[in-house]
VOPAGU-2260 file (C-alpha; in pm, 1 decimal, decimal comma):
REM VOPAGU-2260
SITE   aa  ch    i         X         Y         Z
SITE  UNK   A    0   -1079,8    7978,3     287,6
SITE  UNK   A    1    -992,6    7713,6     523,5
SITE  UNK   A    2   -1383,0    7724,1     649,1
SITE  UNK   A    3   -1509,5    7687,2     261,0
SITE  UNK   A    4   -1266,4    7366,9     217,5
SITE  UNK   A    5   -1413,1    7213,6     518,2
SITE  UNK   A    6   -1766,5    7277,8     395,6
SITE  UNK   A    7   -1696,2    7169,5      29,3
SITE  UNK   A    8   -1549,7    6819,1     215,6
SITE  UNK   A    9   -1853,3    6780,7     407,4
SITE  UNK   A   10   -2107,6    6800,9     113,9
SITE  UNK   A   11   -1892,3    6560,6     -96,4
SITE  UNK   A   12   -1891,7    6310,9     211,0
SITE  UNK   A   13   -2244,9    6346,4     244,2
SITE  UNK   A   14   -2335,5    6267,3    -165,0
SITE  UNK   A   15   -2405,6    5942,4    -239,9
SITE  UNK   A   16   -2124,0    5735,9    -406,1
SITE  UNK   A   17   -2329,3    5568,9    -720,0
SITE  UNK   A   18   -2024,8    5391,3    -836,3
SITE  UNK   A   19   -1967,8    5206,6    -514,5
SITE  UNK   A   20   -2342,9    5104,8    -494,3
SITE  UNK   A   21   -2357,4    4971,7    -843,9
SITE  UNK   A   22   -2016,0    4762,0    -783,0
SITE  UNK   A   23   -2137,4    4651,2    -460,3
SITE  UNK   A   24   -2458,7    4536,4    -632,6
SITE  UNK   A   25   -2268,8    4369,1    -907,2
SITE  UNK   A   26   -2057,1    4153,4    -664,3
SITE  UNK   A   27   -2386,1    4104,4    -450,7
SITE  UNK   A   28   -2552,7    3936,4    -757,8
SITE  UNK   A   29   -2270,0    3717,9    -837,6
SITE  UNK   A   30   -2223,8    3600,9    -481,9
SITE  UNK   A   31   -2572,8    3496,0    -487,1
SITE  UNK   A   32   -2566,8    3362,1    -811,9
SITE  UNK   A   33   -2251,9    3122,2    -711,2
SITE  UNK   A   34   -2407,4    3009,1    -367,1
SITE  UNK   A   35   -2693,0    2839,3    -588,6
SITE  UNK   A   36   -2426,3    2590,1    -661,7
SITE  UNK   A   37   -2247,2    2374,1    -428,0
SITE  UNK   A   38   -1946,8    2134,0    -420,8
SITE  UNK   A   39   -2010,4    1777,6    -411,2
SITE  UNK   A   40   -1882,9    1573,0    -155,1
SITE  UNK   A   41   -1736,3    1226,5    -191,1
SITE  UNK   A   42   -1568,0     949,8      12,7
SITE  UNK   A   43   -1303,5     736,2    -154,2
SITE  UNK   A   44   -1094,9     452,3      -3,2
SITE  UNK   A   45    -712,5     392,3     -78,3
SITE  UNK   A   46    -725,3     -26,7       7,2
SITE  UNK   A   47    -387,2    -145,3      73,3
SITE  UNK   A   48    -241,2    -472,8      64,0
SITE  UNK   A   49      74,8    -463,0     308,1
SITE  UNK   A   50     389,8    -642,0     209,6
SITE  UNK   A   51     454,2    -999,3     282,5
SITE  UNK   A   52     785,6   -1038,3     209,9
SITE  UNK   A   53    1084,7    -881,4     361,9
SITE  UNK   A   54    1289,5    -655,8     102,8
SITE  UNK   A   55    1578,8    -814,4     -98,4
SITE  UNK   A   56    1893,7    -635,7      34,4
SITE  UNK   A   57    2112,4    -463,0    -238,0
SITE  UNK   A   58    2470,1    -593,8    -290,3
SITE  UNK   A   59    2637,8    -389,8     -10,4
SITE  UNK   A   60    2359,4    -506,5     238,5
SITE  UNK   A   61    2410,7    -852,2     138,5
SITE  UNK   A   62    2795,5    -840,4     170,0
SITE  UNK   A   63    2764,5    -653,4     510,0
SITE  UNK   A   64    2515,4    -949,0     661,4
SITE  UNK   A   65    2757,9   -1207,4     490,6
SITE  UNK   A   66    3012,2   -1052,4     657,0
SITE  UNK   A   67    2867,7   -1004,7    1003,3
SITE  UNK   A   68    2698,9   -1395,1     976,1
SITE  UNK   A   69    3099,4   -1526,0     886,9
SITE  UNK   A   70    3249,9   -1301,0    1215,9
SITE  UNK   A   71    2974,7   -1446,5    1450,5
SITE  UNK   A   72    3014,6   -1805,2    1339,2
SITE  UNK   A   73    3432,7   -1736,1    1350,1
SITE  UNK   A   74    3390,0   -1639,6    1698,5
SITE  UNK   A   75    3144,5   -1830,1    1832,5
SITE  UNK   A   76    3195,1   -2110,7    2107,1
SITE  UNK   A   77    3081,3   -2464,2    1970,2
SITE  UNK   A   78    2765,3   -2605,8    2117,6
SITE  UNK   A   79    2837,9   -2873,0    2378,7
SITE  UNK   A   80    2616,3   -3111,1    2216,8
SITE  UNK   A   81    2674,9   -3394,8    2480,6
SITE  UNK   A   82    2549,1   -3164,9    2740,9
SITE  UNK   A   83    2212,2   -3070,4    2556,8
SITE  UNK   A   84    2152,0   -3395,4    2313,8
SITE  UNK   A   85    2175,4   -3779,0    2402,5
SITE  UNK   A   86    2463,3   -3915,4    2179,1
SITE  UNK   A   87    2336,0   -4087,5    1865,7
SITE  UNK   A   88    2010,6   -3942,1    1884,5
SITE  UNK   A   89    1786,4   -3817,9    1643,4
SITE  UNK   A   90    1779,1   -3489,7    1737,3
SITE  UNK   A   91    2181,1   -3470,2    1759,5
SITE  UNK   A   92    2193,2   -3591,3    1418,2
SITE  UNK   A   93    1941,4   -3305,0    1311,6
SITE  UNK   A   94    2150,5   -3055,8    1503,8
SITE  UNK   A   95    2455,6   -3143,0    1324,8
SITE  UNK   A   96    2291,9   -3148,3     988,9
SITE  UNK   A   97    2182,0   -2766,9    1112,7
SITE  UNK   A   98    2492,5   -2670,4    1174,2
SITE  UNK   A   99    2640,7   -2818,5     836,2
SITE  UNK   A  100    2389,0   -2596,2     650,2
SITE  UNK   A  101    2499,6   -2291,1     881,3
SITE  UNK   A  102    2844,5   -2343,2     811,9
SITE  UNK   A  103    2812,4   -2385,3     445,2
SITE  UNK   A  104    2569,0   -2035,3     430,9
SITE  UNK   A  105    2863,8   -1859,7     621,3
SITE  UNK   A  106    3186,0   -1978,4     484,7
SITE  UNK   A  107    3083,4   -2164,7     157,7
SITE  UNK   A  108    3104,7   -2545,7      30,0
SITE  UNK   A  109    3493,1   -2547,8      -2,4
SITE  UNK   A  110    3593,3   -2445,6     337,7
SITE  UNK   A  111    3342,3   -2663,0     543,6
SITE  UNK   A  112    3509,8   -3005,5     606,3
SITE  UNK   A  113    3278,4   -3281,5     603,7
SITE  UNK   A  114    3236,6   -3454,4     939,3
SITE  UNK   A  115    3145,3   -3775,4    1029,8
SITE  UNK   A  116    2765,7   -3821,2    1196,5
SITE  UNK   A  117    2761,0   -3962,4    1552,8
SITE  UNK   A  118    2677,4   -4309,3    1570,3
SITE  UNK   A  119    2322,9   -4365,8    1687,9
SITE  UNK   A  120    2172,7   -4585,0    1938,9
SITE  UNK   A  121    2160,6   -4911,5    1809,1
SITE  UNK   A  122    2534,7   -4878,5    1669,6
SITE  UNK   A  123    2446,3   -4774,0    1291,5
SITE  UNK   A  124    2473,5   -4449,2    1160,2
SITE  UNK   A  125    2800,8   -4375,5    1185,0
SITE  UNK   A  126    3040,5   -4299,6     905,3
SITE  UNK   A  127    2798,2   -4141,2     661,2
SITE  UNK   A  128    2929,0   -3781,9     565,2
SITE  UNK   A  129    2688,7   -3505,3     644,3
SITE  UNK   A  130    2625,1   -3454,2     258,8
SITE  UNK   A  131    2469,7   -3794,3     256,9
SITE  UNK   A  132    2267,5   -3744,1     527,0
SITE  UNK   A  133    2144,0   -3416,7     387,2
SITE  UNK   A  134    2008,4   -3585,7      87,4
SITE  UNK   A  135    1851,3   -3843,0     287,3
SITE  UNK   A  136    1663,2   -3581,6     538,0
SITE  UNK   A  137    1560,5   -3370,6     230,1
SITE  UNK   A  138    1198,1   -3509,7     185,2
SITE  UNK   A  139    1129,1   -3472,4     550,4
SITE  UNK   A  140    1139,8   -3056,6     537,2
SITE  UNK   A  141     900,8   -2865,8     325,3
SITE  UNK   A  142    1128,7   -2641,0      87,2
SITE  UNK   A  143    1083,1   -2263,2     120,5
SITE  UNK   A  144     827,4   -2086,6    -146,7
SITE  UNK   A  145    1004,5   -1896,2    -438,7
SITE  UNK   A  146     991,0   -1524,3    -376,7
SITE  UNK   A  147     874,4   -1456,0    -742,0
SITE  UNK   A  148     513,6   -1588,1    -769,8
SITE  UNK   A  149     373,4   -1755,6   -1083,8
SITE  UNK   A  150     143,0   -1425,4   -1076,2
SITE  UNK   A  151     450,7   -1182,1   -1126,9
SITE  UNK   A  152     570,8   -1419,5   -1377,5
SITE  UNK   A  153     232,6   -1358,7   -1591,7
SITE  UNK   A  154     151,8   -1038,8   -1492,9
SITE  UNK   A  155    -167,1   -1105,5   -1336,8
SITE  UNK   A  156    -249,7    -744,1   -1192,5
SITE  UNK   A  157    -557,2    -892,4   -1013,9
SITE  UNK   A  158    -372,2   -1143,2    -807,6
SITE  UNK   A  159    -303,4   -1029,2    -408,1
SITE  UNK   A  160       6,8   -1286,2    -435,3
SITE  UNK   A  161     159,5   -1041,3    -662,4
SITE  UNK   A  162     495,7    -825,1    -577,0
SITE  UNK   A  163     497,5    -957,7    -216,6
SITE  UNK   A  164     788,3    -715,9    -140,8
SITE  UNK   A  165     565,2    -387,3    -239,4
SITE  UNK   A  166     243,1    -218,8    -137,4
SITE  UNK   A  167     -30,5    -281,8    -360,7
SITE  UNK   A  168    -326,8     -35,0    -396,5
SITE  UNK   A  169    -677,5    -145,9    -581,8
SITE  UNK   A  170    -751,5      51,7    -862,2
SITE  UNK   A  171   -1147,3      -3,8   -1024,2
SITE  UNK   A  172   -1202,4      74,5   -1359,7
SITE  UNK   A  173   -1561,2     275,4   -1428,9
SITE  UNK   A  174   -1750,5     206,0   -1729,4
SITE  UNK   A  175   -1667,3     543,4   -1935,4
SITE  UNK   A  176   -1347,4     691,2   -2147,2
SITE  UNK   A  177   -1207,2     927,4   -1920,3
SITE  UNK   A  178   -1099,5     939,7   -1562,3
SITE  UNK   A  179   -1192,9     547,1   -1587,3
SITE  UNK   A  180    -908,1     439,0   -1329,9
SITE  UNK   A  181    -993,7     543,2    -996,1
SITE  UNK   A  182    -966,9     457,9    -606,1
SITE  UNK   A  183   -1338,3     324,5    -494,2
SITE  UNK   A  184   -1524,5     639,0    -427,9
SITE  UNK   A  185   -1887,4     757,9    -385,0
SITE  UNK   A  186   -2117,2    1044,8    -275,7
SITE  UNK   A  187   -2253,6    1061,7      81,0
SITE  UNK   A  188   -2619,5     987,8     165,7
SITE  UNK   A  189   -2833,3    1207,7     366,6
SITE  UNK   A  190   -2594,3    1288,5     704,0
SITE  UNK   A  191   -2327,0    1023,6     675,2
SITE  UNK   A  192   -2025,8    1012,3     802,1
SITE  UNK   A  193   -1716,7    1032,6     567,6
SITE  UNK   A  194   -1558,9     742,3     669,2
SITE  UNK   A  195   -1903,5     517,4     653,0
SITE  UNK   A  196   -1960,5     676,0     328,9
SITE  UNK   A  197   -1626,3     556,1     214,9
SITE  UNK   A  198   -1656,4     178,1     361,0
SITE  UNK   A  199   -2002,6     173,1     197,6
SITE  UNK   A  200   -1893,2     276,0    -133,7
SITE  UNK   A  201   -1603,8      -5,9    -113,6
SITE  UNK   A  202   -1868,6    -277,9     -67,2
SITE  UNK   A  203   -2090,3    -138,9    -312,1
SITE  UNK   A  204   -1827,1    -153,9    -616,4
SITE  UNK   A  205   -1592,9    -412,8    -501,1
SITE  UNK   A  206   -1856,0    -661,7    -335,2
SITE  UNK   A  207   -1891,3    -804,6      29,1
SITE  UNK   A  208   -1621,4   -1052,9      24,0
SITE  UNK   A  209   -1337,5    -889,1     152,3
SITE  UNK   A  210   -1210,6    -823,4     507,7
SITE  UNK   A  211   -1100,4    -479,6     523,3
SITE  UNK   A  212    -968,3    -264,7     825,0
SITE  UNK   A  213    -967,7      95,7     797,8
SITE  UNK   A  214    -716,3     267,1     931,2
SITE  UNK   A  215    -905,3     594,5    1107,5
SITE  UNK   A  216   -1200,2     833,0    1096,9
SITE  UNK   A  217    -988,3    1102,8     973,7
SITE  UNK   A  218    -922,1    1146,6     582,9
SITE  UNK   A  219    -534,7    1134,8     528,2
SITE  UNK   A  220    -577,9    1341,6     176,8
SITE  UNK   A  221    -828,1    1518,4     -54,8
SITE  UNK   A  222    -853,4    1607,1    -388,6
SITE  UNK   A  223   -1084,6    1943,3    -527,2
SITE  UNK   A  224   -1136,2    1973,3    -928,7
SITE  UNK   A  225   -1453,3    2123,7   -1098,5
SITE  UNK   A  226   -1695,3    1951,4   -1325,2
SITE  UNK   A  227   -1676,9    2073,3   -1702,6
SITE  UNK   A  228   -1946,9    2285,5   -1821,2
SITE  UNK   A  229   -2141,8    2014,1   -1967,7
SITE  UNK   A  230   -2104,4    1777,8   -1663,8
SITE  UNK   A  231   -2225,4    2003,1   -1461,1
SITE  UNK   A  232   -2543,3    1872,5   -1239,3
SITE  UNK   A  233   -2786,3    1889,7    -975,0
SITE  UNK   A  234   -2643,9    2222,1    -892,2
SITE  UNK   A  235   -2290,8    2118,8    -817,8
SITE  UNK   A  236   -1985,6    2325,9    -943,7
SITE  UNK   A  237   -1763,1    2039,3    -849,9
SITE  UNK   A  238   -1647,8    1794,3    -623,5
SITE  UNK   A  239   -1419,3    1717,8    -339,1
SITE  UNK   A  240   -1297,3    1403,3    -280,1
SITE  UNK   A  241   -1174,9    1277,6      45,4
SITE  UNK   A  242    -934,0     971,6      78,3
SITE  UNK   A  243    -962,6     760,7     375,6
SITE  UNK   A  244    -644,2     449,4     430,0
SITE  UNK   A  245    -800,6     110,9     440,6
SITE  UNK   A  246    -607,8    -259,0     464,1
SITE  UNK   A  247    -737,5    -581,7     351,0
SITE  UNK   A  248    -693,9    -803,2     526,8
SITE  UNK   A  249    -878,4   -1134,1     336,3
SITE  UNK   A  250   -1064,6   -1162,0      43,2
SITE  UNK   A  251   -1060,1   -1026,1    -312,4
SITE  UNK   A  252   -1233,8    -801,8    -478,6
SITE  UNK   A  253   -1547,6    -905,8    -678,9
SITE  UNK   A  254   -1688,3    -615,8    -881,3
SITE  UNK   A  255   -2070,8    -687,0    -997,8
SITE  UNK   A  256   -1948,2    -570,8   -1381,2
SITE  UNK   A  257   -2179,2    -249,9   -1358,7
SITE  UNK   A  258   -2072,5      38,7   -1240,2
SITE  UNK   A  259   -1707,1    -140,1   -1188,8
SITE  UNK   A  260   -1589,3    -310,3   -1499,6
SITE  UNK   A  261   -1216,5    -388,0   -1407,5
SITE  UNK   A  262   -1013,2    -384,4   -1097,4
SITE  UNK   A  263    -592,2    -403,0   -1048,2
SITE  UNK   A  264    -402,9    -444,7    -747,2
SITE  UNK   A  265     -87,5    -199,3    -858,2
SITE  UNK   A  266     237,4     -78,1    -716,4
SITE  UNK   A  267     257,2     311,2    -686,3
SITE  UNK   A  268     479,2     322,4   -1047,9
SITE  UNK   A  269     189,5     137,3   -1197,2
SITE  UNK   A  270     -61,4     345,7   -1075,5
SITE  UNK   A  271     105,4     627,0   -1226,6
SITE  UNK   A  272      94,5     441,3   -1562,6
SITE  UNK   A  273    -327,7     395,4   -1489,9
SITE  UNK   A  274    -449,4     697,1   -1401,4
SITE  UNK   A  275    -493,0    1034,5   -1506,0
SITE  UNK   A  276    -189,1    1287,8   -1493,2
SITE  UNK   A  277    -401,0    1511,7   -1258,3
SITE  UNK   A  278    -550,7    1236,4   -1048,0
SITE  UNK   A  279    -218,2    1125,6    -988,4
SITE  UNK   A  280     -72,4    1473,5    -871,6
SITE  UNK   A  281    -343,9    1469,1    -604,5
SITE  UNK   A  282    -282,1    1099,4    -501,9
SITE  UNK   A  283     116,4    1070,4    -560,7
SITE  UNK   A  284     208,3    1165,4    -179,0
SITE  UNK   A  285     -72,7     914,7      -6,7
SITE  UNK   A  286      88,6     590,5    -154,3
SITE  UNK   A  287     421,2     434,6     -23,4
SITE  UNK   A  288     708,0     402,4    -243,4
SITE  UNK   A  289     761,2      71,1    -107,6
């Protein structure tokens, strides 16, 4: 009995499996068909304008800084001006004015007493209050620029002077209806390196008038998507976009108006309002929240 079962199993193993052969042939046919179509490689640049203003402190931070300033002024020893300045000199008077401003900033106008200025070398200038002297010296110093630029008030998204406390990113608009806003990007030429392709496409789409520093040769992220059936061309099923980070040091975007019809310098939250949801999902973690 056992011998008959053994011979039967041997005959079953020797018999060709028609189903397995047909399945393998079908899978092989599908793999061959898919291998004929490839994915297009695209290089893109996330061009950043770094903040040029320190962040505005919140109320708690401001209260802490004010407390530390008052404490430091209260326990500090006064500077011996007779050692460091010639009595009655212009430098001595200017230092007294600056001290008056620092006292006013730390303790307020009501707390700070009005101190008479020292007499100058020719015997004049004595008896003047620091407030009067501040008014006379006001025209000698350049006032600080406002933190809110005119571009912020006019909502000029093409200006590099806007949103000085935030990181801005360059978005360009292509001449099409869907997916029109995106980062500057384009395909590779022959055996071109990815980082070189990203920089070349940036100059082609935005003009040569920008001084750009590319952070590195490695991409900081990628985004893969499939083309719609009606948009598939040149044997490509879809595209893989590799993003490179760059900083603008000088200049401005100057598109030619053909491939790129518009541009904008936007914060992270504003980028979300311009791009498509699927594009935003892919790039949001590459952008700074500040």
